[in-house]
C-alpha positions, 0 to 999 in steps of 0.5 A: 480520499475518505475522511478516516482513510483509505483501504486498497486491496490487490491480489498476486498469485493468491496472496492478498496485498493491502494498503491502508491509509489511516487519517486519524493516526497519520500512517500508511501500512502495507499488509501481505496476507493479513500481516503487517510488513511495513508502515510509515508515519505520514503526518506531513504531505510528501512521497512515501515508499514502503517495501516488502516481500511476498514468497510464492512457490519458493520465489521471493517477489519484491513488493513496493507501495508508493504514495505520491502527493497529487494536488493539494490534499490528495495522493495517488497510491499504488502497489507494484510486485516486481515492478508490475502495478497491481489492479487495486480495489478500494474497499472503503 
């Protein structure tokens, strides 16, 4: 986990899904194709789940972000589309 936060990017059928953890204002944000679709404050350590929908070819796909505490100060973050985990790239 970086001092200022983390930024993870994954793709699904040409759509960009981003997970941004901002340690300055203590938020977790889900972006789909650059648009904010869900966010939550995470001032206290704990499990956070964000949900959204990505539409591709007229079909809606459920997007679920999970942030689970791991050890004392770290978290394990993931993005799933229709229950299948995406491969994420940490960009910062």
